C-alpha positions in Angstrom: 29.1 -13.2 -34.4 30.2 -10.2 -33.1 28.2 -6.8 -33.2 29.8 -3.3 -34.0 29.1 -2.3 -30.4 31.2 -5.2 -29.0 34.0 -4.5 -31.3 34.2 -1.0 -30.7 34.0 -1.7 -26.8 37.0 -3.9 -27.4 38.7 -1.2 -29.4 38.1 1.6 -27.3 39.1 -0.5 -23.7 42.5 -1.2 -25.7 43.2 2.0 -26.9 42.4 3.8 -23.5 45.2 2.1 -21.9 47.8 3.1 -24.1 46.3 6.4 -24.7 45.6 7.6 -21.4 49.1 6.4 -20.3 51.2 7.6 -23.1 53.2 10.6 -22.5 55.6 12.9 -24.0 58.4 13.9 -21.9 59.5 17.6 -22.5 62.1 20.1 -21.6 61.2 23.1 -19.7 62.8 25.6 -17.5 61.9 23.7 -14.4 62.8 20.1 -15.6 60.3 18.0 -17.2 56.7 18.1 -18.0 54.0 16.7 -20.1 51.9 18.8 -22.1 49.5 18.3 -25.5 49.5 21.1 -28.1 47.8 22.0 -31.3 47.3 19.5 -34.0 49.1 19.7 -37.3 47.7 18.5 -40.7 50.9 17.8 -42.3 50.9 14.2 -43.9 54.0 12.5 -42.3 55.1 9.4 -40.9 55.4 8.5 -37.1 59.2 8.8 -37.6 59.1 12.3 -39.3 56.3 13.7 -36.8 58.9 12.4 -33.7 61.9 14.0 -35.8 60.8 17.0 -37.7 57.2 18.2 -36.5 58.2 21.2 -34.4 59.0 19.4 -31.2 57.3 17.2 -29.0 54.3 19.5 -28.0 53.1 19.2 -31.5 54.1 15.5 -32.0 52.0 14.5 -29.0 48.8 16.3 -30.5 49.3 15.0 -33.8 49.6 11.5 -32.7 47.2 11.2 -29.8 44.8 14.4 -30.5 44.9 17.7 -28.8 43.4 16.5 -25.7 45.2 13.2 -25.4 41.8 11.1 -26.4 43.0 8.6 -29.0 45.6 5.8 -28.4 46.8 2.3 -29.6 44.6 -0.6 -30.5 46.6 -3.9 -30.3 45.8 -6.5 -32.8 49.2 -8.3 -32.7 48.1 -11.8 -31.9 49.1 -15.1 -33.6 46.4 -16.8 -35.7 45.9 -19.4 -32.7 45.5 -16.5 -30.2 43.0 -14.7 -32.2 40.7 -17.6 -32.5 41.1 -18.3 -28.5 40.1 -14.5 -28.0 37.0 -14.9 -30.5 36.0 -18.0 -28.5 36.6 -16.6 -25.0 36.0 -12.9 -25.2 33.7 -12.6 -28.3 31.7 -16.0 -27.3 32.1 -17.4 -30.6 30.9 -20.9 -30.6 32.9 -23.4 -32.3 34.5 -26.9 -31.6 38.2 -27.7 -31.7 39.3 -28.6 -35.1 42.4 -29.6 -36.7 45.0 -27.2 -37.9 44.7 -26.2 -41.7 40.9 -27.8 -41.5 38.5 -26.3 -43.8 36.6 -25.2 -40.5 39.6 -23.3 -39.4 40.2 -21.5 -42.6 36.4 -20.6 -42.9 36.7 -19.0 -39.2 39.9 -17.1 -39.7 38.5 -15.4 -42.8 35.3 -14.7 -41.1 37.7 -12.9 -38.4 39.5 -11.1 -41.2 36.2 -9.9 -42.4 35.2 -8.9 -38.8 38.4 -6.8 -38.5 38.1 -5.3 -41.8 34.5 -4.0 -40.9 35.9 -2.5 -37.8 38.8 -0.7 -39.3 36.4 0.5 -42.2 34.1 2.3 -39.6 35.3 6.1 -38.9 34.1 6.0 -35.5 36.9 3.8 -34.5 39.4 6.6 -35.3 37.9 9.0 -32.9 39.6 7.0 -30.2 42.3 5.2 -32.1 45.3 6.5 -33.6 47.9 3.8 -33.7 47.3 -0.1 -34.6 49.7 -2.8 -33.8 49.4 -5.6 -36.3 50.9 -9.4 -35.9 53.2 -10.0 -38.7 50.9 -12.6 -40.4 48.4 -9.6 -41.6 51.4 -7.9 -43.6 51.8 -11.3 -45.6 49.7 -12.1 -48.7 46.7 -14.6 -48.0 47.4 -18.0 -49.6 50.5 -16.2 -50.9 48.9 -14.1 -53.6 45.8 -12.1 -52.3 46.0 -9.1 -49.9 44.9 -9.7 -46.3 41.6 -7.9 -46.3 41.6 -6.1 -42.9 45.4 -4.8 -43.3 44.1 -3.6 -46.9 41.1 -1.8 -45.5 43.7 -0.2 -42.7 45.9 1.2 -45.3 43.0 2.7 -47.3 41.8 4.5 -44.2 45.5 5.6 -43.4 46.1 7.0 -46.6 42.6 8.9 -46.5 43.5 10.2 -43.1 47.0 11.3 -43.4 46.2 14.9 -44.1 43.5 15.3 -41.6 43.7 16.3 -38.0 43.2 12.6 -37.1 45.8 10.5 -38.7 46.5 6.8 -37.9 49.7 4.8 -37.7 50.3 1.2 -38.4 52.7 -1.0 -36.3 53.8 -4.5 -36.3 54.8 -6.9 -33.4 58.4 -8.1 -34.3 58.1 -11.7 -33.0 61.7 -12.9 -33.9 64.0 -10.0 -33.2 65.5 -11.9 -30.3 66.5 -14.7 -33.1 68.3 -12.1 -35.1 72.2 -12.2 -35.1 74.4 -8.9 -35.6 74.1 -9.8 -39.3 70.3 -10.1 -39.7 67.9 -6.8 -40.7 64.6 -5.7 -40.0 62.2 -7.8 -42.2 62.2 -5.6 -45.6 58.4 -6.7 -45.4 57.8 -4.0 -42.8 59.0 -1.2 -45.1 56.9 -2.6 -48.1 53.9 -2.6 -46.1 54.3 1.0 -44.7 54.8 0.2 -41.2 55.3 3.2 -38.8 56.6 1.7 -35.8 57.8 -1.8 -34.2 57.0 -3.4 -31.2 59.6 -5.4 -29.5 58.5 -7.5 -26.5 61.2 -8.4 -23.9 60.6 -10.5 -21.0 63.4 -10.9 -18.6 61.8 -13.4 -16.4 60.5 -13.6 -13.0 62.8 -12.9 -9.7 63.9 -16.5 -9.5 65.3 -16.5 -12.8 66.7 -12.9 -12.7 67.8 -13.0 -9.0 68.4 -9.9 -7.2 67.5 -6.6 -8.6 71.1 -5.8 -9.1 71.8 -8.8 -11.1 69.7 -7.2 -14.1 72.5 -5.7 -15.9 73.8 -6.2 -19.3 76.8 -7.8 -17.9 74.5 -10.6 -16.7 71.6 -10.4 -19.3 72.5 -9.9 -23.1 69.0 -9.2 -23.8 69.5 -5.5 -23.1 72.4 -5.2 -25.8 70.2 -7.4 -28.2 67.2 -5.2 -27.5 69.1 -2.0 -28.2 70.6 -3.1 -31.4 67.1 -4.0 -32.5 65.8 -0.7 -31.7 68.4 1.0 -33.6 67.8 -1.3 -36.7 64.0 0.1 -36.6 65.5 3.6 -36.3 68.0 3.1 -39.5 64.9 2.1 -41.3 62.9 5.3 -40.1 60.6 3.2 -37.9 59.9 4.1 -34.3 60.5 1.3 -31.8 58.2 0.8 -29.0 60.0 -1.4 -26.5 57.8 -3.3 -23.8 59.8 -4.5 -21.0 58.6 -7.1 -18.5 60.5 -7.4 -15.1 58.9 -8.5 -11.9 56.3 -5.8 -10.7 54.5 -7.3 -7.9 57.0 -8.4 -5.8 57.9 -6.4 -2.7 61.2 -5.2 -4.1 59.6 -4.1 -7.7 61.0 -0.7 -7.8 64.6 -1.8 -7.6 63.9 -4.2 -10.6 62.3 -1.4 -12.4 65.2 1.0 -11.6 67.6 -1.4 -12.6 66.0 -2.1 -15.9 65.9 1.4 -16.8 69.2 2.3 -15.9 70.8 -0.9 -17.8 68.4 -0.3 -20.8 69.2 3.6 -21.0 73.3 2.5 -21.0 72.9 0.1 -23.9 70.6 2.5 -25.9 73.1 5.1 -25.7 76.0 2.5 -26.3 73.8 1.6 -29.8 73.4 5.3 -30.5 69.6 5.0 -30.5 67.9 8.4 -30.7 65.8 8.1 -27.6 63.3 11.0 -28.7 62.1 8.7 -31.2 61.5 5.7 -29.1 58.8 4.7 -26.8 58.6 2.3 -23.7 56.0 0.1 -21.9 56.2 -1.8 -18.9 53.9 -2.8 -15.8 54.1 -0.4 -13.1 56.2 -1.7 -10.1 53.2 -1.8 -7.8 54.8 -4.2 -5.3 51.6 -6.2 -4.0 49.8 -9.0 -5.2 46.5 -8.7 -7.2 44.5 -10.2 -4.5 45.9 -7.6 -2.0 45.3 -4.8 -4.3 41.8 -5.8 -5.2 40.5 -7.0 -2.0 43.1 -5.6 0.9 42.8 -2.0 0.0 40.0 0.7 -0.4 39.7 2.9 -3.5 41.4 5.6 -1.7 44.5 3.7 -0.7 44.6 2.3 -4.3 44.6 5.6 -6.0 47.3 7.1 -3.3 49.6 4.0 -4.0 49.1 4.2 -7.8 50.0 7.9 -7.9 53.0 7.6 -5.7 54.4 4.7 -8.1 53.7 6.9 -11.1 55.9 9.5 -9.5 58.5 7.1 -8.9 58.4 5.5 -12.4 58.4 9.4 -14.0 61.5 10.2 -12.0 63.4 6.7 -12.3 62.9 7.3 -16.3 64.1 10.9 -15.9 67.2 10.2 -14.0 68.4 7.2 -16.2 68.1 8.8 -19.5 69.4 12.2 -18.5 72.2 10.3 -16.9 73.1 8.7 -19.9 73.3 11.7 -22.2 70.4 13.9 -22.0 68.1 12.4 -24.4 64.7 11.2 -22.9 62.3 9.1 -24.5 59.2 10.0 -26.6 56.5 8.4 -24.5 55.8 5.9 -22.1 52.7 3.4 -22.0 51.5 1.5 -18.7 50.9 -2.2 -19.4 48.2 -3.2 -17.0 48.8 -6.6 -16.8 46.6 -10.0 -17.7 43.4 -10.7 -17.1 43.5 -14.3 -18.2 44.2 -17.4 -16.3 43.4 -18.6 -13.0 45.0 -16.1 -11.2 44.8 -12.7 -13.1 47.5 -10.3 -12.5 45.6 -7.3 -13.9 45.6 -3.6 -11.9 42.5 -2.4 -10.8 41.3 0.2 -13.0 41.5 3.3 -10.4 45.0 1.9 -9.7 45.9 2.4 -13.1 44.3 5.7 -13.7 46.4 7.0 -10.5 49.7 5.7 -12.0 49.0 7.7 -15.4 48.2 10.8 -13.2 51.4 10.4 -11.2 53.4 10.0 -14.1 52.0 13.3 -15.6 52.3 15.2 -12.4 
């Protein structure tokens, strides 16, 4: 139902977003910059690379390649969302079916076979260094058989750990907001050789939050909860990757972004999170509607806007984390918005590319 070319196209486009936008922020005599370096062949976990691997220059190169040409592929969807994607994006033809029906199980297994085929193809790893899995990938099928796609990934990971192109596995921790102070990271993650943990945190729209100044730990306990979850990942020597969703197309989006970074940095310091072993992801505070961006601006205008926003984002992160103790983050990813629904919010490609360049400048 899906050719290798189609799968590779999907994988590359997904990885290119994270990869082209992931940066390492480094101390220099002139402040901070972002520079890749020579690769290392030492077989280390992602946590060990960020902690011990001769500084962030080498870490960047080891994880993303000496030229920054490798990135993350997102496979962290629920079972239902996966089947929707097969139907809508990959054009699989099937009728609606009852949950747990024989047809549903057959199609789910077909998708597992498809992903196993993808992960077994060496061409993928030229573009992908990190794969974020949904938790159900880690659970044994039918309670007794390993998930074929994930086992294929683990085999590739083992074979490549001493190569110039190592790969790292992550998981989307969907239930972190349900954890109280006594609950811990699922032990399954350690058993299944997870390197990093995605924590997705949606603070809501402007009507939910109120004014940007309301986006504080006092008004929103999610900041403290997120920081504690990040610390729990680090206690288990896994790198937390925090996705923050705040208003980004509203006219005062830059104020929301600034307040979110300031509040997060404060709570991460209180939780004693090692920020140089943490990654962040947000949508850029673009400040205009998707329609205005697409139809009301020329390509040059979009590029100028994106570059300016990227510079603002870098300076905001720099200031927030330096003010809270001097440890800046290991990397930052730009989320481009959704292409789904009646009114897609995704940024235009030239705007996204300009944001990345602005961050790197």
